[in-house]
C-alpha positions in Angstrom: 43.3 60.2 82.4 42.9 59.2 79.0 40.4 56.3 79.9 38.0 59.2 81.8 38.0 61.3 78.8 37.0 58.5 76.1 34.2 57.5 78.8 33.0 61.1 78.9 32.9 61.2 75.0 31.3 57.7 75.2 28.7 58.8 77.5 27.8 62.0 75.4 27.4 59.8 72.5 25.0 57.8 74.4 23.1 60.9 75.7 22.8 62.4 72.0 22.2 58.7 70.4 19.3 58.4 72.7 17.5 62.0 72.1 14.7 61.6 70.3 13.3 62.8 67.1 12.6 66.9 67.6 14.7 67.1 70.6 17.5 69.8 70.5 21.1 68.5 70.7 21.1 71.1 73.5 18.1 70.1 75.5 18.7 68.2 78.7 15.4 66.3 77.5 15.8 63.0 75.4 12.2 63.7 74.1 10.9 66.9 72.2 8.1 68.9 73.5 5.3 67.0 71.6 6.5 64.0 72.5 6.6 64.8 75.8 3.1 66.3 75.9 1.7 63.1 74.2 3.6 60.9 76.8 1.8 62.8 79.6 -1.2 63.4 78.2 -1.8 59.5 78.1 -0.6 59.2 81.7 -2.8 61.8 82.8 -5.8 60.6 80.8 -4.8 57.1 82.3 -4.3 58.3 85.9 -8.3 60.1 85.9 -9.6 57.1 84.3 -8.1 55.2 87.6 -9.3 57.5 89.9 -12.9 55.8 89.6 -14.2 57.5 93.3 -13.0 60.7 91.8 -15.0 60.0 88.4 -17.9 58.8 90.0 -18.4 61.5 92.6 -17.7 64.2 90.4 -20.2 63.2 87.7 -22.9 62.6 90.4 -22.1 66.1 91.9 -22.4 67.8 88.7 -25.5 65.3 88.0 -27.1 66.6 91.3 -26.3 70.2 90.6 -27.9 70.3 87.4 -31.4 68.8 89.1 -31.2 71.0 91.6 -31.1 74.1 89.7 -32.8 72.8 86.7 -35.6 71.9 89.5 -35.5 75.5 90.8 -35.9 76.7 87.2 -38.1 74.1 86.3 -40.3 75.0 83.2 -39.9 78.7 83.3 -42.7 80.6 81.4 -42.4 82.4 78.3 -43.9 85.8 79.9 -42.1 88.6 81.5 -41.8 86.9 84.6 -39.7 84.4 83.1 -37.3 86.8 81.5 -35.9 87.5 84.8 -35.6 84.1 85.8 -34.0 83.1 82.2 -31.3 85.5 83.1 -30.9 84.3 86.8 -30.9 80.7 85.6 -28.2 81.4 83.0 -26.0 83.4 85.6 -26.5 80.5 87.9 -25.4 77.9 85.4 -21.9 80.0 84.4 -21.4 80.5 88.1 -21.5 76.6 89.1 -18.9 76.4 86.6 -16.8 79.1 87.7 -16.8 77.9 91.2 -15.3 74.7 90.2 -12.7 76.3 88.1 -11.8 78.2 91.2 -10.6 75.1 92.7 -7.8 74.6 90.1 -5.8 77.7 92.0 -5.2 74.8 94.6 -3.4 72.4 92.1 0.0 72.6 91.7 2.5 69.8 90.0 5.6 68.6 91.3 8.5 68.6 88.8 11.7 66.7 89.1 13.0 67.3 85.7 11.2 64.4 83.6 9.6 66.7 81.3 9.1 70.3 80.5 7.0 72.5 82.8 5.0 73.6 79.8 4.3 70.0 78.8 2.8 68.9 81.7 0.2 72.0 81.8 -0.6 71.1 78.3 -0.8 67.4 79.1 -3.1 68.6 81.9 -5.4 70.6 80.2 -5.6 67.9 77.2 -6.3 65.0 79.4 -9.0 66.9 81.5 -10.9 67.8 78.4 -12.8 64.6 77.7 -13.7 64.3 81.4 -14.9 67.9 81.8 -16.4 68.0 78.4 -18.6 65.1 78.8 -19.5 66.3 82.8 -20.6 69.8 81.8 -22.3 68.3 78.6 -24.4 66.2 81.2 -24.6 69.1 83.6 -26.0 71.5 81.0 -28.6 68.9 79.0 -30.0 68.6 82.5 -30.4 72.3 83.1 -31.2 73.5 79.6 -34.3 71.1 79.1 -35.5 71.0 82.5 -35.4 74.8 82.6 -37.2 74.9 79.3 -35.2 76.9 77.4 -35.2 77.8 73.7 -36.1 74.3 72.5 -33.9 73.8 69.7 -30.8 72.1 68.8 -28.9 75.1 67.7 -30.0 76.8 70.6 -28.8 74.2 72.7 -25.5 73.8 71.0 -24.4 77.6 71.4 -25.6 77.8 74.8 -23.3 74.7 75.9 -20.6 76.1 73.8 -20.5 79.4 75.6 -20.7 77.7 79.4 -17.9 75.7 78.3 -15.6 78.0 76.9 -16.3 80.3 79.8 -15.2 77.1 82.0 -12.2 76.5 79.8 -10.9 80.1 79.8 -11.5 80.2 84.3 -10.0 76.9 84.7 -6.7 78.0 82.5 -6.5 81.3 84.4 -7.2 80.0 87.9 -4.6 77.3 87.3 -2.1 79.8 86.3 -2.9 81.5 89.3 -2.0 78.8 91.5 1.3 77.8 89.9 2.7 82.1 90.3 2.6 81.5 94.0 4.4 79.5 96.4 1.9 80.0 99.4 -1.8 78.9 98.9 -2.7 81.3 101.2 -1.2 83.9 99.2 -2.9 82.4 96.0 -6.3 82.3 97.6 -6.2 85.7 98.7 -5.7 87.2 95.1 -7.6 84.4 93.3 -10.9 85.2 95.7 -10.8 88.8 95.0 -10.6 88.2 91.3 -13.4 85.5 91.5 -15.7 88.1 93.2 -14.9 90.5 90.8 -15.3 87.8 87.6 -19.1 87.3 89.2 -19.8 91.2 90.0 -18.8 92.3 86.6 -20.4 89.8 84.8 -23.4 92.1 83.6 -26.1 90.3 85.7 -25.7 92.3 88.7 -24.4 95.4 87.7 -25.6 96.5 84.4 -22.8 97.5 82.0 -24.0 101.3 81.4 -24.1 101.7 85.3 -20.4 100.7 85.9 -17.4 103.2 87.1 -15.3 104.2 84.1 -12.4 103.3 86.0 -13.9 99.9 86.5 -15.2 99.2 83.1 -12.0 97.2 82.1 -12.5 94.5 84.4 -15.9 93.6 82.6 -14.0 93.5 78.9 -11.3 91.1 80.2 -14.0 88.9 81.9 -14.8 85.4 80.5 -18.1 85.0 82.7 -19.3 88.5 81.2 -18.8 87.1 77.4 -20.0 83.5 78.4 -23.3 85.3 80.2 -24.0 87.7 77.4 -23.5 84.9 74.7 -25.8 82.6 76.5 -28.3 85.5 76.8 -28.1 86.8 73.2 -28.6 83.2 72.0 -31.5 82.7 74.5 -33.9 85.6 74.0 -34.1 86.4 70.2 -35.1 82.5 70.1 -38.0 83.2 72.5 -41.3 84.8 72.3 -42.6 86.3 75.7 -46.1 87.3 76.6 -46.7 90.4 79.1 -49.0 88.5 81.6 -51.2 90.5 83.8 -49.2 91.6 86.5 -47.2 93.7 84.3 -50.0 95.7 82.5 -50.3 99.6 84.0 -52.9 100.2 84.8 -54.6 96.9 85.9 -57.3 95.3 88.1 -56.9 94.4 91.9 -59.0 91.6 93.3 -62.6 92.3 93.0 -62.0 95.1 90.4 -63.1 95.3 87.1 -62.2 98.7 86.3 -59.6 98.5 83.9 -59.2 95.9 80.5 -58.1 92.6 81.4 -57.4 90.5 78.1 -54.0 88.7 79.2 -54.3 85.6 81.7 -52.6 85.7 84.5 -49.7 83.9 86.2 -49.3 82.3 89.8 -46.1 79.9 91.8 6.1 50.8 138.0 4.6 47.2 137.3 5.1 44.3 135.0 3.6 44.4 131.7 2.7 40.7 130.5 1.3 39.6 127.3 0.2 35.9 126.9 -1.2 33.8 123.8 -2.3 37.4 121.8 -4.1 36.8 118.9 -5.6 39.5 116.4 -7.7 39.0 113.7 -9.0 41.7 111.2 -12.1 41.5 109.2 -11.2 41.2 105.3 -13.5 41.0 102.0 -13.9 37.3 102.4 -13.8 36.6 106.2 -11.1 37.2 108.6 -7.2 37.1 108.5 -4.9 36.7 111.1 -2.2 39.2 111.6 -0.6 38.0 115.2 -0.8 34.3 116.5 0.0 33.6 120.5 2.5 36.2 120.9 4.1 35.8 124.1 6.3 38.4 126.2 6.9 40.9 128.9 8.0 44.1 129.7 10.0 45.4 133.1 10.3 48.4 134.3 14.0 49.8 133.4 14.4 47.7 130.5 14.6 48.4 126.7 12.9 46.0 124.6 13.0 46.0 120.6 10.4 44.4 118.6 11.6 43.2 115.3 9.9 41.8 112.1 9.9 41.2 108.4 9.9 45.0 106.8 6.7 45.8 104.9 4.7 43.2 106.7 3.0 45.7 109.1 3.4 42.7 111.9 5.7 45.3 114.4 3.2 48.4 114.3 -0.1 45.9 114.6 1.6 44.3 117.5 2.5 47.3 118.9 -0.8 48.9 118.5 -2.3 45.6 119.9 -0.1 45.5 123.0 -0.8 49.2 123.3 -4.7 49.0 123.1 -5.2 51.6 120.4 -6.4 49.2 118.0 -10.3 49.7 117.2 -10.7 47.3 114.2 -10.7 43.7 114.7 -10.9 40.9 117.1 -8.1 40.6 120.0 -7.9 37.4 122.3 -5.3 36.4 124.7 -4.5 37.7 128.2 -2.6 41.3 128.5 -2.3 42.2 132.2 -0.6 44.8 134.5 0.9 42.9 137.5 -1.1 39.8 136.6 -4.6 41.6 136.5 -6.5 43.2 133.7 -5.9 46.2 131.9 -8.0 49.1 133.5 -10.0 51.7 131.7 -7.1 54.2 132.2 -4.8 51.9 130.7 -4.4 53.7 127.4 -4.1 57.4 129.5 -1.4 56.0 131.7 0.9 54.9 128.9 2.7 56.9 125.9 2.7 56.2 122.6 5.1 57.9 120.3 3.9 57.3 116.8 6.1 57.3 113.6 4.4 60.1 111.8 5.3 63.0 114.3 2.2 64.8 114.2 2.1 68.1 116.3 0.7 71.6 116.4 3.1 73.6 114.1 3.1 76.8 115.4 3.8 76.1 119.3 7.3 76.2 120.6 8.8 72.7 122.0 8.5 74.0 125.5 4.5 75.0 124.7 4.1 71.5 123.0 5.5 69.9 126.3 3.6 71.6 128.7 0.4 71.2 126.8 0.6 67.5 127.4 1.9 67.6 130.6 -1.2 70.1 132.0 -3.5 67.5 130.3 -2.5 64.3 130.9 -1.0 64.4 134.2 -3.6 64.3 137.2 -5.2 67.6 138.0 -4.1 67.6 141.3 -0.6 67.9 140.5 0.4 71.7 140.8 1.4 73.3 137.8 4.6 74.7 138.9 5.2 71.0 139.5 4.1 69.8 135.9 6.5 72.9 134.6 9.4 71.6 136.6 9.1 68.1 135.0 8.8 69.5 131.9 12.4 71.3 132.4 13.5 67.8 133.8 12.2 66.3 130.4 13.9 69.0 128.3 17.3 68.4 129.8 17.0 64.7 129.8 16.8 64.9 126.1 19.0 67.8 125.5 16.4 70.1 124.0 17.6 73.4 125.9 19.0 75.2 123.0 15.7 74.0 121.0 13.2 75.2 123.5 11.7 78.0 122.2 12.0 76.8 118.7 8.8 76.5 116.7 7.5 72.8 115.7 7.6 73.4 112.3 10.9 74.8 112.0 12.6 71.4 113.6 15.0 69.0 111.8 13.5 65.3 111.6 15.8 64.5 114.5 14.7 66.9 116.8 10.7 66.2 115.7 11.4 62.8 116.8 13.1 63.9 120.2 10.0 65.8 120.6 7.8 63.4 120.1 9.1 61.4 122.7 9.3 64.2 124.7 5.8 65.2 124.4 4.9 61.5 125.4 7.2 61.4 128.5 5.8 64.8 129.5 2.5 63.2 130.3 4.5 60.9 133.2 3.3 57.9 132.3 2.9 55.3 134.8 3.1 52.2 133.2 5.0 52.2 129.6 6.5 53.9 126.8 5.7 52.6 123.4 7.2 53.8 120.3 6.8 53.2 116.8 10.1 53.1 114.8 11.6 56.0 116.0 14.7 56.0 114.0 12.7 55.9 110.9 14.2 58.2 108.5 17.2 59.6 110.3 20.9 59.2 109.6 23.0 57.2 111.5 24.2 60.2 114.2 20.5 61.1 114.5 19.7 57.3 114.9 22.0 57.1 117.5 21.1 60.0 119.6 17.3 58.8 119.9 18.5 55.3 121.1 20.9 56.8 123.3 17.9 58.8 124.8 15.8 55.6 125.0 18.4 54.3 127.2 18.8 57.3 129.4 15.0 56.8 130.1 15.3 53.0 130.5 18.4 53.2 133.0 15.9 55.7 135.0 13.3 52.9 135.4 11.0 53.6 132.6 9.9 50.2 130.7 10.1 50.7 127.1 9.0 48.8 123.9 10.2 49.9 120.5 9.6 48.9 117.1 12.9 49.2 115.3 13.8 48.8 111.7 17.1 47.1 110.8 19.4 49.0 113.7 22.7 48.8 113.3 25.0 46.3 115.7 26.0 49.4 117.7 21.9 50.4 118.0 21.1 47.0 118.9 23.2 46.4 121.7 21.4 49.4 123.5 18.3 47.1 123.6 17.9 44.8 126.8 15.6 42.3 125.1 14.1 41.2 121.6 10.9 40.1 120.6 10.9 38.8 117.0 8.2 38.2 114.7 8.1 36.3 111.4 5.4 36.6 108.7 2.1 35.6 109.7 2.4 37.2 113.2 4.4 34.0 114.7 7.1 34.4 117.6 10.1 33.7 116.4 12.5 34.7 119.6 11.8 36.3 122.9 14.5 37.1 125.1 17.8 38.8 126.1 19.9 40.1 123.9 23.3 40.5 125.9 26.3 42.0 125.8 28.2 42.2 122.2 24.4 40.3 121.3 26.0 36.9 122.3 22.7 35.7 124.2 20.9 35.9 120.7 23.7 34.4 118.5 24.3 31.7 120.6 20.6 30.7 120.4 20.1 31.1 116.1 23.7 29.4 116.3 22.4 26.6 118.2 20.0 25.9 115.3 22.4 26.3 112.3 22.2 30.2 111.8 25.9 31.1 112.9 26.4 34.8 112.7 29.8 35.8 111.4 31.8 38.3 114.0 31.7 41.0 111.4 27.7 41.0 110.5 25.4 42.7 111.8 23.6 40.6 114.1 19.8 42.3 113.8 20.1 42.0 109.8 21.4 38.8 109.9 18.1 37.2 112.3 15.7 38.5 109.8 17.9 37.3 106.6 18.0 33.6 108.9 14.3 33.3 109.3 13.5 34.3 105.4 12.7 38.1 106.4 15.4 39.4 103.9 16.4 38.7 100.7 18.3 35.4 101.2 16.1 32.1 101.8 15.4 30.9 105.3 18.3 29.0 107.2 17.3 25.5 107.7 14.4 23.4 107.1 12.0 23.9 110.0 9.9 26.7 110.5 11.6 28.9 112.8 8.2 29.3 114.7 8.7 25.8 115.5 12.1 25.8 116.7 11.0 28.7 119.0 7.8 26.8 120.2 10.2 23.7 121.2 12.9 25.4 122.4 14.0 25.6 126.6 14.1 29.6 125.9 10.4 29.0 125.1 9.4 26.9 128.5 11.6 29.6 130.5 9.4 32.4 129.2 6.0 30.7 130.3 7.4 29.8 133.6 8.5 33.4 134.2 5.3 34.9 133.3 3.5 32.5 135.5 6.1 33.5 138.3 5.2 37.4 137.4 1.7 36.3 137.6 1.9 35.0 141.0 4.0 37.0 142.8 1.9 39.8 141.6 -1.4 38.2 142.9 -0.1 37.2 146.2 0.8 41.2 147.1 -2.6 42.8 148.1 -4.5 44.8 145.4 -3.4 48.4 144.7 -6.0 50.7 146.1 -8.5 51.6 143.3 -8.6 54.7 142.0 -11.4 56.5 140.5 -11.3 55.2 136.8 -11.2 58.4 134.4 -11.0 58.4 130.9 -9.1 61.9 131.0 -6.9 63.1 133.7 -8.4 66.4 133.7 -11.9 67.9 133.9 -13.8 69.4 130.9 -13.5 73.0 131.8 -9.8 72.3 132.4 -9.5 70.8 129.2 -11.4 73.1 127.5 -9.3 76.6 128.5 -5.7 74.7 127.6 -6.9 73.7 124.3 -9.0 76.8 123.5 -5.4 79.0 124.9 -3.2 76.7 122.5 -5.8 77.5 119.4 -5.8 81.3 119.7 -1.5 81.0 120.2 -1.6 78.9 117.0 -4.2 81.2 115.2 -2.2 84.5 116.3 1.0 82.8 115.3 -0.4 82.2 111.7 -0.4 85.7 110.4 -0.8 84.4 107.1 -4.2 82.8 107.6 -5.5 85.6 109.6 -4.5 88.5 107.1 -5.7 86.3 104.1 -9.3 86.3 105.9 -9.4 89.9 106.9 -7.8 91.3 103.2 -10.5 89.0 101.2 -13.1 90.4 103.5 -12.1 93.7 102.8 -11.6 93.2 99.1 -14.7 91.5 98.4 -16.6 94.3 100.2 -15.0 96.9 98.3 -15.4 95.3 95.0 -19.1 95.6 95.8 -19.5 99.1 97.5 -17.3 100.7 94.6 -20.0 99.1 91.9 -22.6 100.3 94.2 -21.1 103.5 95.4 -23.7 105.8 97.0 -27.0 104.5 95.7 -29.7 106.9 95.3 -33.2 106.2 95.7 -34.4 105.0 91.9 -35.5 101.8 91.1 -32.1 100.8 89.4 -30.7 101.8 92.9 -33.4 99.6 94.9 -32.4 96.8 92.7 -28.3 97.3 93.3 -29.5 97.3 97.4 -30.5 94.1 97.0 -27.6 92.3 95.1 -25.5 94.3 97.5 -27.0 92.8 100.2 -27.1 89.4 98.2 -23.6 89.4 97.9 -23.0 89.0 101.8 -23.9 85.5 100.6 -20.3 84.9 99.1 -18.5 85.2 102.3 -19.8 82.0 104.0 -17.8 79.7 101.1 -14.8 82.0 101.2 -14.8 80.8 104.4 -15.7 77.2 103.9 -13.0 77.1 101.4 -10.4 78.7 103.8 -11.5 77.1 107.2 -11.6 73.2 106.0 -8.3 72.6 105.4 -7.2 74.1 108.6 -9.8 72.2 110.6 -8.8 68.6 109.2 -5.3 69.4 109.8 -5.9 70.0 113.3 -8.2 67.1 113.5 -5.2 65.3 112.2 -3.5 66.1 115.4 -6.3 65.7 117.2 -6.7 61.9 116.4 -3.1 61.5 117.5 -3.5 63.3 121.2 -6.8 61.3 121.6 -5.0 57.9 121.1 -3.8 58.9 124.5 -6.8 60.2 126.0 -5.5 63.9 126.1 -8.8 65.6 125.6 -12.3 64.8 124.4 -13.7 65.0 121.0 -16.2 67.6 122.2 -13.4 69.6 123.8 -11.8 69.4 120.0 -14.8 70.8 118.4 -15.9 73.4 121.0 -12.3 75.1 121.3 -12.2 75.1 116.9 -15.3 77.2 116.7 -14.1 79.2 119.9 -10.6 80.1 118.4 -12.3 81.4 115.5 -14.7 84.0 116.8 -12.3 86.7 117.2 -11.6 86.8 113.9 -14.8 86.2 112.4 -16.1 89.4 114.5 -13.6 91.2 113.5 -13.9 90.2 109.6 -17.4 90.8 109.8 -16.4 94.4 110.9 -14.5 94.9 108.2 -16.9 93.8 105.7 -19.8 95.7 107.1 -17.9 99.0 107.5 -16.6 98.9 103.9 -20.3 98.1 102.4 -23.0 100.2 104.5 -21.3 103.4 104.1 -19.8 103.5 100.7 -22.8 101.9 99.2 -24.9 105.0 101.2 -26.8 102.5 103.0 -29.2 103.8 106.4 -31.6 106.3 104.3 -35.1 105.0 105.2 -37.0 105.8 107.9 -34.9 108.2 109.4 -37.5 109.0 112.3 -37.4 105.1 113.3 -34.8 104.0 115.5 -34.9 100.5 114.2 -34.0 101.5 110.7 -32.2 104.4 109.0 -28.9 104.8 110.7 -29.6 102.7 113.5 -30.2 100.1 111.0 -26.8 100.0 110.5 -26.1 98.5 113.4 -28.7 95.7 112.8 -27.1 94.9 109.3 -24.0 94.4 111.4 -25.3 91.8 113.8 -26.3 90.0 110.5 -23.3 90.0 108.9 -21.5 88.5 112.1 -24.5 85.6 112.1 -23.4 84.8 108.7 -19.7 84.6 109.8 -20.5 82.4 112.4 -22.8 80.3 110.1 -19.9 80.2 107.1 -17.5 79.1 110.2 -19.8 76.6 111.9 -21.0 74.9 108.3 -17.4 75.0 106.9 -16.4 72.7 110.7 -19.4 70.7 110.2 -18.5 69.6 106.4 -14.7 69.2 107.6 -15.9 67.1 110.4 -18.1 64.6 108.1 -15.3 64.4 105.6 -12.0 61.8 105.9 -9.9 64.3 103.8 -9.8 67.7 102.3 -10.6 66.1 99.0 -13.8 64.6 99.6 -14.4 68.1 101.7 -14.3 69.9 98.7 -16.8 68.4 96.6 -19.5 69.2 99.2 -18.6 73.1 98.8 -20.9 73.9 95.7 -24.0 73.1 98.0 -22.8 76.1 99.9 -22.0 78.2 96.9 -24.3 77.7 94.5 -27.9 75.9 96.2 -28.2 78.1 98.9 -27.9 81.4 97.3 -30.8 80.2 94.4 -33.5 79.5 96.7 -33.3 82.8 98.9 -35.6 84.8 96.9 -33.0 87.2 95.0 -32.4 85.0 91.7 -35.8 83.8 91.8 -38.4 86.1 93.6 -40.5 84.5 95.9 -43.7 84.6 93.4 -42.4 83.2 90.8 -40.6 80.0 93.1 -42.2 76.7 92.2 -44.5 75.4 95.3 -42.6 72.4 95.8 -39.2 74.5 96.6 -41.4 77.2 98.0 -42.5 75.0 100.6 -39.4 73.7 102.1 -36.1 74.8 100.6 -37.1 78.5 100.4 -37.8 78.7 104.4 -35.2 76.3 105.1 -32.2 78.5 103.6 -30.1 80.3 106.2 -29.9 82.8 103.1 -33.2 83.6 103.1 -33.3 84.8 106.6 -30.3 86.9 105.9 -31.7 88.5 102.9 -35.1 89.5 104.3 -33.7 90.6 107.8 -31.1 93.0 105.8 -33.3 93.7 102.8 -36.6 94.9 105.2 -34.5 96.9 107.3 -32.7 99.0 104.7 -35.8 99.3 102.6 -38.3 100.4 105.2 -39.8 103.8 105.1 -37.2 104.5 102.2 -38.6 107.0 99.6 -38.0 105.7 96.1 -38.4 108.5 93.0 -37.9 106.9 89.6 -35.8 108.0 87.0 -37.2 109.3 84.0 -36.6 106.3 81.8 -38.1 104.3 84.9 -41.6 105.0 84.3 -44.6 103.7 82.6 -46.3 105.7 80.6 -49.8 105.3 79.2 -52.5 107.9 78.2 -56.1 108.1 80.3 -59.2 108.2 78.4 -60.3 111.6 77.1 -61.4 114.3 79.4 -59.6 112.2 82.4 -56.9 113.0 84.5 -54.1 110.4 85.2 -55.6 110.6 88.9 -59.2 109.9 87.8 -58.2 106.9 85.4 -55.3 105.5 87.7 -56.0 106.2 90.9 -57.7 103.3 92.1 -55.3 101.2 90.4 -52.2 103.2 92.4 -54.1 102.9 95.3 -54.6 99.0 95.2 -50.8 98.3 94.2 -48.7 101.3 95.4 -46.4 103.4 93.5 -47.3 107.0 92.6 -48.1 109.2 89.7 -45.8 111.6 88.5 -48.1 114.1 87.7 -51.7 113.2 88.5 -53.2 116.1 87.2 -51.9 115.2 83.5 -54.6 114.7 80.8 -52.0 112.6 78.5 -48.9 110.9 79.0 -49.3 109.5 82.3 -46.1 108.6 84.2 -46.4 105.6 86.6 -43.5 104.6 89.0 -44.1 100.9 90.8 -42.7 101.9 94.0 -43.0 105.2 96.3 -41.6 103.4 99.3 -39.3 100.8 99.8 -42.1 98.7 101.4 -43.8 97.9 98.4 -40.6 96.5 97.4 -40.2 94.1 99.4 -43.7 92.8 100.9 -44.6 91.1 98.0 -41.6 88.8 98.1 -42.7 87.2 101.6 -40.2 89.8 103.6 -41.5 92.0 106.8 -40.1 94.7 108.6 -41.6 93.9 111.8 -40.1 89.6 111.2 -36.3 91.3 111.1 -35.4 90.0 114.7 -37.4 86.7 113.9 -35.4 85.9 110.9 -31.9 87.0 112.9 -32.9 84.2 115.7 -33.7 81.8 112.8 -30.1 82.3 111.2 -28.6 82.1 114.9 -30.3 78.8 115.3 -28.5 77.8 112.1 -25.5 78.2 113.5 -26.3 76.6 116.9 -27.4 73.3 114.8 -24.3 73.2 112.5 -22.0 73.8 116.0 -24.1 70.9 117.9 -24.1 68.6 114.6 -19.9 69.5 114.2 -19.8 68.2 118.1 -21.6 64.9 117.4 -19.7 64.3 113.8 -15.9 64.7 115.8 -17.5 62.3 118.4 -18.4 59.5 116.1 -16.5 60.5 112.9 -12.6 60.3 113.4 -11.6 58.4 110.3 -8.7 56.7 111.8 -8.9 52.9 111.8 -6.2 51.2 113.1 
């Protein structure tokens, strides 16, 4: 006891002595907060600096976005037309960095007690600053000077300061929000609503004096608003605007000379054998050999172990080559079934249990097995027989108590058993391959897995299994051993024997005597130099094997198996099929599974619906019951423009789900369960019901609170009937968002790459749809191709022309343009020709002074100059549907060609 007490005191003293300056004696940390922040900042900075791909990609995308936005607002004129586009350009600049900061909500830091949580937060922020400051500086330089904002050093510095401060504020806020939630779906729901509010109440879409009093607090707490207002207040005092001819009231129409025009105008059961199998893979300086002249065989009812040096990858490589799962490199040698070459359906007739245990998490154990049985057993087998076979496998692998458990709730050992069960449910006619089925399991679980494999082999299944350092008890359950050394050379193939006596005698014959108490599996690896100890003996064990009588006997056995098989008549040739079932049957089963998976993912579905509801309410409460004045006319435009926020939200939520499902498909596709076309089509079909429901929620909470449907009440195509058309466009925008998100995910190797393309949808498409930059002021370069190819152009045009068609406009008192007519003339006599040419109306045509002119008398006069036509609304809807069809077809092609699963 005294010794223990002294040891404890010595330990405490050592801990105190190890504490650095600034660390409290009661603190469990050896370094103070300042020291931790410093060390972590250096580490985080180095990690970011070493991630060259991320650096290059992020800077490239920032530069690309800068060039696109700068090109869209290129050389804005210093006229009245340039005032509106300047506000839009500053808004799009801060919106871009706001959406970049929004992705921080998904970033989490896993802590292991090495440092304070506050230290890593501060370190992340400090380490980010050099990179984010440089990136945003590059972005701002491109935009500022391409758009031709105020040409002064101070003007640019203040502009950049407001943009970067807005970014830091929003980045910190969204990072904090991500750390407050355990579930990413919960964080996404709230973050999306807050982001929508931040954008809506920035002062651009909703003027501060029109915000409802109970919502005004959002504006005052909004860093976006302060950033936009600061940049606006910096820009406009430094710029002198000219009032061009299109803003003079009254003015001449083409061919008219009545009014002064002093201002310029502006324009815009079988034995499996392999012999001399060699495998080369391409590398930077040529090729590398991974396997060399590997020989062996597997008979039905035997369990063969494949072992080798740890970490060399030779075991899995050999398993992949023999199972025909490799799609990279060159394979030579003979791989035969009953002495005959493998057919195109070999992969479908074998089962491969991978190490990663990838399954659809929301399926039950029985459902996962039935899915495999339905699609991998021949279509001629009745469903009742397939179901009964699944029940037999459940009993064989002792999964009765877990048959109704969801996959994501299973233990590691249960998932291993499920992986084997799913492969067995396919009723493999030839072989079962397993890649390290005991990896990551405790001793009891590993024993259970090997015991199940032994039961399978005893029932006639041929099994080849890679295994890593098995215990002597596990090792004795195997019938044969294929042992490889570094370089893919064969060291031994043959029987193991009871108590491993056969393999012990082989190694002992050449100087490697395994002690009675030692594990023979581990000792063999040590003997050939695949462990920590040096190789036993002076000769390479590969040379020993090639000179051994066991090797000669192996070659004789393979020749005998081949000759006996060839003496028998060849089996009747079945119709070779890549898949066991038809395309339509595959589609039906896969769609059913996808629908069940989504139904059992309430967090995903609820997030989708709630985000739509909150975003719609956020807009409609801002534009509640709009009237008929010019300000409310513009509010209708922005209310419709907000529909463009739906596709980016859908894309951000859908990409992780699609890529996760693709990982499951890659595992299943290696066994030819169903085609990639089925995968892509089923992914879309599964989303359609929720897309329609989400669209209805958004539409109902938008059109009625905002007071849509007041135009052309006598026209069945507009007015209240037009609201139904608005629902159609909303549904089509949902379909476009889903298809575009799935296309990006199909083209991307990982979610980290997929999110880098999201700004294209969130930033670029809204720029060219004719709202932030009206059609007449668009540069001809963008107007010729970007505007007509923008899906948002079609949604805005169709919805706006339907809503405003026939809508009477009545200006508020502060919206009239006031001018005086010449002496002895009434307003109608002086400006009547102008009103007839340009539209609008005079408030009092008979007045002789202070004529009050309103630019618009009916909503059509607003949208006609913007290249929108009411009669083109169905054409625009069809074009929007065509974008969805194109995305859908491209997703199918990408899913077929790009799987990002090289083996």
